[in-house]
VOZABA-96628 format. One record per residue: residue number from 1; residue in one letter; x negated, y, z negated of N, C-alpha, C in turn. Coordinates in steps of 0.2 Angstrom, whole numbers, plus 5000, padded with zeros to 4 digits. Layout:
<sites>
NUM  A  X  Y  Z  X  Y  Z  X  Y  Z
...
</sites>
This chain:
<sites>
1  M  5092  5209  4681  5092  5205  4678  5098  5211  4674
2  K  5095  5217  4672  5100  5222  4669  5108  5222  4671
3  K  5108  5220  4678  5118  5220  4680  5120  5213  4676
4  V  5114  5209  4678  5119  5201  4677  5119  5200  4668
5  L  5116  5204  4665  5118  5206  4657  5124  5209  4660
6  Q  5126  5213  4660  5129  5217  4661  5138  5215  4663
7  E  5136  5212  4666  5141  5208  4670  5143  5201  4666
8  A  5141  5198  4663  5139  5195  4657  5144  5195  4653
9  Y  5142  5200  4649  5143  5204  4644  5151  5207  4647
10  T  5150  5209  4650  5159  5212  4653  5165  5209  4654
11  Y  5163  5199  4654  5165  5193  4657  5168  5194  4649
12  A  5164  5192  4644  5162  5188  4639  5166  5192  4632
13  K  5167  5198  4636  5172  5204  4628  5177  5202  4630
14  Q  5181  5200  4638  5188  5200  4639  5191  5196  4635
15  W  5186  5191  4631  5190  5185  4624  5188  5188  4618
16  M  5186  5194  4619  5187  5199  4611  5191  5197  4608
17  G  5193  5195  4600  5198  5195  4598  5200  5187  4598
18  Q  5197  5183  4601  5200  5176  4600  5198  5173  4595
19  G  5197  5167  4592  5195  5163  4586  5194  5169  4582
20  K  5190  5165  4577  5187  5167  4568  5183  5165  4564
21  V  5180  5171  4562  5176  5170  4560  5178  5164  4553
22  A  5170  5160  4555  5169  5158  4548  5172  5160  4539
23  D  5177  5158  4537  5177  5158  4531  5177  5153  4524
24  Y  5175  5149  4528  5174  5142  4523  5168  5144  4518
25  I  5162  5150  4519  5157  5155  4517  5160  5159  4513
26  P  5159  5161  4512  5163  5165  4509  5160  5171  4513
27  E  5154  5171  4511  5150  5178  4516  5148  5180  4522
28  L  5151  5174  4524  5150  5172  4531  5155  5175  4534
29  A  5162  5177  4532  5167  5178  4530  5168  5186  4533
30  K  5163  5189  4530  5162  5198  4528  5159  5199  4537
31  A  5158  5196  4541  5155  5198  4548  5160  5202  4552
32  D  5158  5206  4558  5161  5208  4562  5162  5205  4569
33  P  5170  5204  4570  5172  5200  4573  5172  5201  4581
34  N  5169  5211  4581  5168  5213  4587  5164  5214  4591
35  H  5157  5210  4585  5152  5210  4587  5152  5206  4593
36  L  5144  5209  4598  5145  5204  4602  5137  5208  4608
37  S  5131  5201  4608  5124  5203  4609  5122  5195  4615
38  I  5121  5201  4620  5115  5194  4624  5110  5193  4626
39  C  5107  5191  4624  5097  5193  4626  5094  5186  4628
40  I  5089  5189  4635  5085  5184  4635  5078  5186  4638
41  T  5073  5181  4636  5066  5182  4635  5065  5178  4642
42  D  5061  5180  4647  5059  5178  4650  5053  5174  4647
43  L  5047  5171  4653  5041  5164  4650  5034  5172  4650
44  G  5037  5179  4655  5033  5181  4653  5030  5186  4645
45  G  5038  5184  4643  5038  5189  4637  5041  5193  4635
46  Y  5044  5194  4642  5050  5201  4639  5056  5199  4639
47  T  5060  5202  4634  5065  5201  4630  5070  5209  4634
48  H  5074  5204  4638  5080  5207  4641  5087  5208  4638
49  C  5090  5214  4632  5096  5213  4630  5101  5219  4629
50  I  5109  5217  4628  5112  5220  4630  5119  5221  4621
51  G  5120  5224  4620  5126  5223  4616  5121  5226  4608
52  D  5126  5220  4602  5124  5221  4596  5116  5217  4597
53  S  5110  5218  4599  5105  5214  4596  5101  5216  4592
54  K  5104  5220  4589  5100  5224  4582  5100  5220  4575
55  I  5106  5219  4578  5112  5215  4574  5111  5207  4568
56  H  5108  5208  4563  5105  5204  4559  5113  5199  4558
57  F  5109  5191  4557  5115  5190  4556  5111  5181  4553
58  T  5116  5174  4550  5112  5171  4548  5113  5165  4554
59  I  5107  5164  4552  5103  5157  4560  5109  5150  4559
60  Q  5111  5147  4553  5115  5143  4549  5111  5137  4555
61  S  5115  5134  4560  5115  5128  4562  5108  5129  4567
62  I  5107  5135  4569  5103  5135  4574  5097  5133  4572
63  A  5095  5134  4564  5091  5129  4556  5088  5122  4560
64  K  5090  5119  4561  5091  5111  4561  5086  5112  4566
65  I  5085  5114  4571  5080  5115  4576  5075  5116  4572
66  I  5075  5120  4571  5066  5124  4566  5066  5117  4562
67  I  5071  5114  4555  5068  5109  4553  5066  5104  4556
68  L  5068  5100  4559  5065  5095  4564  5060  5097  4566
69  A  5058  5103  4569  5053  5105  4570  5047  5104  4567
70  T  5049  5105  4561  5044  5104  4555  5044  5097  4551
71  A  5048  5096  4555  5047  5088  4548  5043  5082  4554
72  L  5046  5085  4560  5038  5081  4566  5030  5082  4565
73  K  5030  5087  4565  5025  5090  4564  5020  5090  4558
74  S  5026  5087  4552  5023  5087  4546  5023  5078  4545
75  V  5028  5074  4546  5028  5066  4545  5027  5064  4553
76  G  5029  5065  4558  5029  5061  4564  5036  5058  4567
77  F  5035  5058  4572  5041  5055  4575  5046  5049  4573
78  E  5041  5042  4570  5042  5036  4569  5048  5037  4561
79  E  5044  5040  4557  5047  5044  4548  5055  5046  4548
80  V  5053  5053  4554  5060  5057  4555  5066  5050  4557
81  F  5063  5047  4564  5066  5045  4565  5069  5038  4563
82  S  5067  5035  4556  5069  5031  4553  5075  5034  4549
83  R  5077  5039  4547  5079  5042  4543  5086  5044  4545
84  V  5085  5047  4554  5091  5048  4555  5093  5045  4565
85  G  5099  5046  4566  5097  5043  4575  5097  5049  4580
86  M  5096  5046  4585  5096  5052  4592  5103  5052  4596
87  E  5109  5047  4592  5116  5046  4597  5121  5051  4591
88  P  5124  5056  4600  5132  5061  4597  5137  5055  4594
89  T  5140  5061  4591  5142  5054  4586  5153  5059  4589
90  G  5152  5066  4594  5159  5065  4595  5163  5068  4588
91  D  5161  5069  4583  5165  5070  4579  5164  5076  4573
92  S  5163  5083  4570  5165  5088  4568  5157  5089  4564
93  F  5153  5092  4566  5148  5094  4561  5145  5093  4554
94  N  5150  5091  4551  5152  5089  4544  5153  5083  4543
95  S  5157  5082  4547  5163  5073  4544  5158  5071  4541
96  I  5162  5066  4539  5160  5059  4533  5160  5054  4539
97  V  5165  5052  4541  5169  5047  4543  5163  5042  4546
98  R  5158  5043  4550  5152  5038  4551  5150  5037  4543
99  L  5148  5040  4544  5142  5036  4536  5146  5032  4532
100  E  5152  5032  4532  5159  5026  4529  5157  5020  4534
101  T  5160  5024  4538  5165  5019  4544  5157  5014  4546
102  M  5152  5014  4546  5146  5012  4549  5142  5010  4546
103  H  5143  5010  4538  5139  5007  4534  5132  5006  4532
104  S  5131  5010  4538  5120  5009  4537  5121  5018  4531
105  Y  5125  5021  4533  5124  5028  4529  5119  5031  4535
106  K  5117  5029  4537  5111  5032  4542  5114  5038  4548
107  P  5115  5043  4546  5118  5051  4550  5114  5046  4558
108  F  5119  5049  4564  5120  5048  4572  5113  5054  4573
109  N  5113  5058  4570  5108  5062  4575  5107  5071  4569
110  P  5100  5073  4572  5098  5080  4567  5102  5085  4569
111  M  5106  5086  4574  5111  5092  4571  5116  5092  4571
112  I  5118  5086  4566  5125  5087  4564  5123  5088  4554
113  N  5125  5088  4550  5124  5093  4544  5121  5086  4539
114  A  5124  5079  4539  5121  5074  4536  5115  5073  4538
115  G  5114  5075  4546  5107  5072  4550  5101  5077  4550
116  A  5103  5085  4550  5098  5088  4546  5097  5087  4540
117  I  5101  5085  4537  5099  5083  4525  5095  5082  4526
118  S  5097  5073  4529  5092  5067  4529  5086  5069  4532
119  V  5085  5074  4539  5079  5078  4542  5076  5079  4536
120  T  5078  5086  4531  5075  5089  4526  5072  5088  4521
121  S  5074  5080  4521  5069  5077  4516  5065  5075  4517
122  C  5064  5074  4526  5057  5071  4527  5050  5077  4525
123  I  5052  5082  4523  5048  5088  4525  5047  5086  4517
124  P  5036  5085  4516  5035  5082  4510  5034  5089  4506
125  G  5032  5092  4500  5030  5095  4494  5031  5095  4488
126  K  5029  5096  4484  5027  5096  4478  5035  5101  4473
127  S  5037  5105  4479  5043  5109  4476  5048  5109  4480
128  P  5053  5115  4478  5059  5116  4486  5056  5122  4489
129  G  5054  5125  4485  5051  5131  4485  5043  5131  4491
130  E  5042  5124  4489  5034  5123  4493  5036  5119  4501
131  R  5040  5116  4501  5044  5112  4507  5047  5118  4511
132  F  5051  5123  4508  5054  5130  4509  5049  5132  4515
133  E  5045  5133  4510  5039  5140  4514  5035  5134  4521
134  K  5037  5129  4522  5035  5123  4527  5038  5125  4534
135  I  5044  5128  4532  5051  5129  4535  5048  5135  4539
136  L  5049  5139  4533  5047  5146  4535  5042  5148  4538
137  Y  5036  5144  4539  5030  5147  4542  5033  5146  4547
138  N  5036  5138  4550  5036  5138  4557  5042  5144  4561
139  A  5047  5145  4555  5053  5148  4556  5051  5155  4559
140  R  5043  5159  4556  5042  5162  4557  5040  5164  4566
141  L  5035  5160  4565  5033  5160  4572  5038  5158  4578
142  L  5041  5154  4576  5047  5153  4582  5051  5158  4584
143  L  5051  5163  4579  5054  5168  4580  5053  5175  4582
144  G  5046  5177  4580  5044  5180  4582  5043  5186  4576
145  N  5045  5182  4570  5046  5190  4567  5042  5187  4561
146  Q  5035  5192  4558  5031  5190  4552  5036  5189  4544
147  E  5040  5195  4545  5044  5196  4539  5049  5192  4539
148  L  5051  5187  4542  5057  5182  4542  5058  5182  4534
149  T  5065  5182  4529  5065  5181  4527  5073  5178  4525
150  Y  5075  5175  4520  5082  5171  4523  5087  5176  4517
151  D  5092  5174  4518  5098  5180  4514  5101  5178  4508
152  E  5096  5180  4501  5101  5174  4495  5108  5176  4495
153  H  5112  5183  4496  5119  5180  4497  5121  5176  4498
154  V  5119  5176  4507  5124  5170  4511  5120  5163  4508
155  F  5114  5162  4503  5113  5156  4501  5115  5153  4494
156  Y  5118  5159  4490  5121  5157  4488  5128  5158  4486
157  S  5130  5158  4491  5138  5156  4494  5140  5150  4497
158  E  5133  5149  4501  5133  5142  4503  5134  5136  4499
159  S  5125  5138  4490  5128  5132  4486  5132  5131  4481
160  K  5137  5137  4484  5142  5137  4477  5149  5134  4481
161  T  5146  5134  4489  5155  5133  4491  5154  5126  4495
162  G  5148  5122  4495  5144  5119  4499  5146  5111  4498
163  G  5152  5111  4494  5155  5101  4491  5154  5099  4496
164  R  5157  5098  4504  5156  5095  4508  5147  5091  4509
165  N  5143  5095  4512  5135  5094  4512  5134  5090  4506
166  R  5136  5093  4500  5134  5088  4493  5138  5080  4494
167  A  5143  5079  4495  5146  5072  4498  5141  5070  4502
168  L  5141  5071  4508  5135  5069  4513  5132  5068  4511
169  A  5129  5075  4506  5120  5072  4502  5120  5065  4499
170  Y  5124  5064  4494  5125  5059  4488  5128  5051  4490
171  M  5131  5054  4495  5133  5048  4501  5128  5044  4503
172  M  5123  5047  4506  5117  5046  4510  5112  5041  4504
173  N  5111  5048  4501  5108  5044  4492  5111  5039  4489
174  D  5115  5035  4491  5115  5032  4485  5115  5024  4493
175  G  5117  5026  4500  5112  5020  4503  5107  5022  4506
176  K  5103  5024  4501  5094  5024  4502  5092  5027  4507
177  V  5097  5030  4512  5094  5036  4516  5091  5039  4515
178  L  5093  5045  4509  5092  5051  4508  5088  5047  4500
179  L  5078  5050  4502  5078  5047  4493  5074  5056  4489
180  G  5073  5054  4482  5073  5059  4480  5079  5064  4477
181  N  5075  5070  4473  5081  5071  4471  5089  5077  4477
182  V  5096  5076  4476  5097  5077  4481  5097  5085  4480
183  E  5099  5087  4472  5100  5094  4475  5095  5100  4476
184  E  5089  5096  4477  5082  5098  4481  5081  5100  4486
185  H  5084  5095  4489  5085  5094  4498  5090  5098  4499
186  L  5096  5100  4496  5102  5103  4498  5100  5113  4497
187  E  5092  5113  4492  5094  5119  4488  5089  5122  4498
188  V  5084  5115  4500  5079  5119  4503  5085  5120  4512
189  Y  5087  5116  4511  5091  5116  4516  5097  5121  4516
190  F  5101  5122  4513  5104  5130  4513  5101  5135  4513
191  K  5094  5135  4511  5089  5144  4513  5087  5143  4522
192  A  5088  5137  4522  5085  5138  4530  5092  5138  4536
193  C  5099  5137  4532  5103  5138  4535  5104  5149  4533
194  S  5102  5149  4528  5102  5158  4526  5097  5161  4530
195  L  5093  5160  4534  5088  5163  4537  5090  5170  4542
196  R  5089  5176  4539  5092  5182  4542  5089  5184  4550
197  V  5091  5183  4555  5088  5182  4563  5092  5188  4565
198  T  5088  5189  4570  5093  5194  4579  5094  5190  4585
199  C  5098  5191  4589  5100  5188  4595  5092  5188  4598
200  E  5087  5195  4599  5084  5195  4601  5079  5189  4599
201  E  5077  5189  4595  5074  5183  4592  5079  5174  4592
202  I  5081  5175  4594  5086  5167  4597  5081  5167  4603
203  S  5082  5174  4607  5082  5171  4614  5075  5170  4615
204  Y  5070  5174  4611  5062  5171  4612  5061  5164  4608
205  F  5065  5161  4602  5064  5154  4601  5067  5151  4606
206  G  5068  5154  4610  5073  5147  4616  5067  5149  4622
207  A  5063  5154  4621  5061  5154  4629  5053  5150  4625
208  I  5053  5150  4618  5047  5145  4616  5049  5139  4620
209  L  5054  5136  4615  5056  5128  4618  5057  5128  4627
210  A  5059  5135  4631  5057  5134  4638  5053  5132  4642
211  N  5049  5135  4637  5041  5135  4642  5037  5129  4637
212  N  5040  5125  4638  5034  5119  4635  5032  5119  4626
213  G  5033  5122  4622  5032  5126  4616  5026  5130  4617
214  I  5025  5132  4620  5021  5137  4621  5024  5146  4620
215  S  5021  5148  4617  5024  5156  4615  5020  5159  4622
216  P  5028  5163  4627  5026  5168  4630  5021  5175  4631
217  R  5020  5174  4622  5019  5180  4620  5014  5182  4621
218  T  5010  5176  4617  5004  5175  4613  5000  5171  4618
219  G  5004  5163  4620  5000  5160  4624  4998  5153  4619
220  K  5000  5155  4613  4996  5148  4609  5004  5144  4610
221  M  5004  5137  4607  5006  5131  4608  5013  5131  4600
222  I  5014  5132  4599  5020  5133  4594  5023  5124  4591
223  I  5022  5120  4597  5025  5117  4598  5026  5111  4600
224  E  5022  5103  4600  5019  5099  4607  5023  5099  4609
225  P  5022  5097  4615  5027  5096  4622  5030  5089  4622
226  F  5026  5085  4619  5033  5078  4618  5037  5080  4614
227  Q  5037  5084  4607  5041  5087  4602  5046  5092  4604
228  V  5046  5095  4609  5050  5101  4612  5055  5096  4617
229  K  5052  5090  4620  5055  5084  4624  5062  5084  4620
230  V  5059  5080  4613  5064  5076  4608  5068  5083  4609
231  I  5068  5090  4606  5071  5093  4602  5077  5096  4609
232  R  5074  5098  4615  5079  5097  4620  5084  5094  4621
233  S  5083  5089  4622  5085  5081  4623  5092  5081  4619
234  L  5090  5083  4611  5095  5081  4608  5101  5090  4607
235  M  5096  5094  4609  5103  5100  4610  5107  5100  4615
236  T  5105  5096  4619  5108  5094  4627  5113  5088  4627
237  T  5113  5083  4623  5116  5080  4618  5122  5083  4614
238  C  5119  5084  4607  5123  5087  4603  5121  5093  4598
239  G  5120  5099  4603  5118  5103  4601  5124  5108  4599
240  M  5131  5106  4601  5137  5111  4601  5141  5105  4597
241  Y  5140  5103  4595  5146  5099  4590  5149  5097  4595
242  D  5154  5094  4594  5158  5089  4598  5162  5092  4602
243  A  5158  5099  4606  5161  5100  4613  5153  5101  4616
244  S  5149  5098  4615  5143  5096  4617  5141  5092  4626
245  G  5148  5088  4623  5147  5087  4631  5152  5091  4638
246  E  5157  5094  4633  5159  5099  4641  5155  5104  4639
247  F  5151  5105  4635  5146  5112  4636  5141  5109  4641
248  A  5138  5102  4640  5133  5102  4648  5137  5101  4652
249  I  5144  5098  4654  5145  5099  4660  5148  5107  4662
250  C  5148  5111  4660  5152  5116  4660  5146  5123  4659
251  V  5141  5122  4656  5135  5126  4657  5129  5122  4659
252  G  5127  5117  4656  5123  5111  4656  5116  5116  4657
253  I  5114  5121  4651  5110  5123  4646  5107  5118  4640
254  P  5103  5115  4639  5098  5113  4629  5102  5119  4627
255  S  5105  5119  4622  5109  5125  4617  5109  5123  4614
256  K  5109  5127  4605  5111  5125  4598  5115  5130  4595
257  S  5119  5129  4593  5124  5132  4590  5125  5135  4583
258  G  5126  5140  4581  5128  5139  4573  5135  5143  4570
259  V  5137  5141  4565  5145  5147  4563  5141  5151  4563
260  G  5135  5154  4561  5136  5162  4558  5139  5166  4567
261  G  5139  5162  4570  5138  5167  4579  5131  5167  4583
262  G  5130  5161  4582  5124  5166  4587  5125  5155  4590
263  I  5120  5157  4596  5118  5150  4602  5111  5153  4605
264  M  5108  5148  4605  5099  5148  4607  5101  5143  4613
265  G  5099  5146  4617  5099  5142  4627  5091  5142  4627
266  A  5090  5138  4629  5082  5135  4632  5081  5132  4639
267  V  5083  5135  4645  5083  5134  4651  5077  5133  4654
268  P  5074  5124  4654  5066  5122  4655  5062  5125  4660
269  N  5056  5131  4657  5052  5134  4664  5055  5137  4667
270  R  5062  5142  4661  5062  5148  4667  5064  5155  4662
271  M  5068  5151  4656  5069  5157  4650  5074  5154  4643
272  G  5073  5160  4638  5075  5158  4631  5083  5162  4633
273  I  5088  5160  4631  5093  5163  4629  5096  5165  4622
274  G  5098  5168  4618  5102  5169  4613  5108  5175  4615
275  V  5113  5173  4613  5121  5176  4611  5125  5176  4605
276  Y  5126  5181  4602  5130  5184  4596  5134  5186  4597
277  S  5140  5182  4594  5148  5184  4592  5150  5181  4587
278  P  5152  5182  4580  5154  5179  4575  5158  5177  4574
279  A  5167  5175  4579  5171  5174  4581  5173  5166  4584
280  L  5173  5163  4579  5171  5153  4582  5178  5152  4585
281  D  5178  5148  4589  5183  5141  4592  5182  5139  4587
282  A  5187  5132  4588  5190  5128  4583  5185  5121  4584
283  K  5180  5121  4586  5173  5117  4584  5168  5119  4581
284  G  5167  5128  4580  5162  5129  4575  5157  5135  4581
285  N  5159  5133  4588  5154  5136  4592  5155  5145  4594
286  S  5153  5150  4594  5155  5157  4593  5159  5156  4602
287  Y  5164  5158  4603  5169  5160  4609  5165  5165  4613
288  C  5166  5169  4613  5165  5176  4619  5158  5172  4620
289  G  5153  5168  4614  5145  5166  4614  5146  5163  4619
290  I  5151  5156  4622  5151  5152  4626  5154  5153  4634
291  K  5157  5159  4631  5158  5164  4639  5152  5167  4641
292  A  5149  5167  4639  5142  5172  4641  5139  5167  4643
293  M  5138  5161  4642  5134  5156  4642  5135  5153  4650
294  E  5141  5152  4648  5145  5152  4653  5143  5156  4662
295  F  5144  5162  4660  5144  5167  4665  5138  5166  4667
296  L  5131  5167  4665  5125  5167  4666  5123  5159  4668
297  S  5124  5154  4667  5124  5149  4669  5125  5147  4676
298  H  5134  5148  4679  5133  5150  4687  5131  5156  4689
299  A  5130  5163  4686  5129  5166  4689  5120  5167  4691
300  L  5117  5163  4687  5110  5163  4688  5105  5154  4690
301  E  5111  5151  4690  5111  5145  4691  5106  5141  4690
302  L  5108  5140  4682  5103  5137  4675  5103  5132  4675
303  S  5110  5127  4677  5111  5122  4674  5106  5118  4677
304  I  5105  5112  4670  5098  5106  4672  5101  5101  4677
305  F  5107  5101  4677  5113  5095  4680  5112  5099  4689
</sites>
């Protein structure tokens, strides 16, 4: 495993300097584009790492998996999917086009921004703080870190510059899909996206999903198997934004990316993968991270197809 990780790291590093860090959220623009790490957590619970695996970054859209898991646990499948669909869009993650042209205001899937905001609105609680605590509780279990918290600077930066997400949310509110206080829903969503994680932690998260919801370290079930099936299916079809189809062909691993530079992969019954490199391609996925995933998929024959 150490040899394969070294080879994947060397291979992916050839593309260092390609892409650029997300700058539409000012705090994310401060990330060092030269960071690269790759981690694999096997189903024995052991994590193998190379590179900058201890560097903290914000989870961003990988949080959509945690939000979805929390909502499914809280209110169930039928309620969640009355507010969001299950189909890929072919559009960018923050696109407003489908909400307007389909006239239903129901977002296509939970892996795009509109869908994740809609799913966030399903999580019950008396206040935004109480609702976020439910997400945080699950995030700590799924990432294996009881001290996990969110980055206040990134949260405020996202809140201040989140005009597109506000537009999506108010549009859904107008269409009676997003019920309740829009700003409170957005507060919970922005905090979830601002969780501070490491590459090691997201590889462990992937291993739980690979192990059908059971922690490979504690043996405890964190997510129900049916919910894991739903989540891995959506990761496969929608998890890499509008590059999901190409990623399925070239890599073939259920995965979720975030504009913080992380990618979390779950190879069913084999391993979880975490990669981190903050320079992104045109579709918002980690440039070197994609290359690392491609290498690992071919070297270890990981494609589910």
